[in-house]
Every structure is written in structure tokens, then in C-alpha cells.
N, C-alpha and C positions, 0 to 999 in steps of 0.2 A: 384803841380807845380805852380810856380809863373807866372804871366802874362808876365813878362819880359823874362823869360826862354822860354815860348811858342812863343813869338814874335821872339826871336832870332832863335829858331829852325825852325820856319816857313820861316824866311828869308834865312837861310842856304839851306833849301829844294828848295826854288825858285832859288837860285844861281846855284845849281846843275842841276836843270831842264833847266835853261837857257843855261848852258854849253852844255848839250846834244842837245838841240834844235839848238844852234849856230853851234855845231859840225856837225850836219846833213847837215846844209847849206854849211859848209866848205867841207864836203865829196862830196856833189852834184856838187859843183863848181870845185873842184880840183882832186877828187879821182875816181868818178863814171865812168869815161871813161875806166879805167883799172881794178877797183876792184868792184866786185858785193857784195851785202849783202844778196843775196837770192840763192846762189849757181847756178847762171845762167851763170857762166863762165866769162872770161875776161883775159887779159894779166897778171894781177897781182893776187895774192892770195885773195880769198874771205875773206871779213872782219869778217865773222862769225868764220872762222878758226883762223884768227889773234887774235880775241878776246879770244879764248881758249889758244893760245900759248904765248901771250905777255902780259906784265903788261902795265898799262896806261903810266908809265914813259918810257918804252921801245918804245911804239908806238909814243909817243911825240918826243923822241930822233931821231927815224928813220925818222919821217915826216919832221923834221927840217933839217936833214943832211943825206940823203940817201947815197950819194957818199962817205961820211966819215965813215959810219957805216955798210955797207953791209957785210963786212967780219966778223965783230963782231956778226952779226945776222945769220951767217952760209951760206951766199950766195957767190958763186964764182965770180959773176959779178953783176953789178948794172944796171938795166933797168929803174929805177924810176927817173924821172926828179927832179931837185931842184925847189921847189915851193917857191914863195915869200910870205910866211905866217908869221904872227906875232906869238909871244910866246903864246898869248891868243888863237889864232886860232888853234895852235898846241895842246894846252891843251884841247880845246873844241872838236877837232876831236878825240883825244884820249879818252875823256869822252864818246863820241858817240859810238865809236867802242867798248869800254869796255861794254857799256850798251846793246849791242846786245845779250850777253849771261849772263844774271844776275845770273844764277844759277851755273856758272862755278866753283865757289869757292868750291862747294860741290864735284866736280869731280876731282879737282887737286890732284896730288900725293904729299905726304909730305915726 
């Protein structure tokens, strides 16, 4: 493998790690009041469960516009407030939530 390829792959890995790290911060600031990550309860669904049930794109879509998507996601009403988060923050929090269950791909039904 060439040095250029190794450097490129390393940079990609750092970008992903940064997204998860930044996503954890977005979670702590905006989501942790209602959503746990350790099955400790809360008003909203635990994000370990969300990680099993939703794709990163679905998580991002819902985080950006919960009132416009709650029916699409199977809810009869919406209790989640609209957060003023950037597209990057929505992407990062989706990366973080997705990272909570890294082995879930093995368990998904096809």
C-alpha cells in the first residue's frame, strides 16, 4: 500500500472519529435530557434502541425536523422539540448514535 493511500485512510478515520466525538457533544447538549444511552429511562426512546432500529440517515432526518417526520417514523404525535442544529451537527449526532451498537449489522434481518 502506498504512503499516499495510508495517509488518506488515516485522515478518513480521523474524520469519522471526530464526527462521533462531536456527535456525543451534540447529544449531551441537546438530547440527553430526554434520551438515555444506558437504558436508564427518560421521556424519549433510549438511543441504544434507536441505533438498532434506525439508519444514520433516518436519525439525521428526524433530528433536523421531528415535527415534519414523526408520522413517517410511526409515531402518532410528536413530543420532540425542534432544535436549532446545523446539518453537520445532525450528521455528527447520527454518527454518534449509530456508533452505540457497532455490531448491529450482524443482527439486522435481511
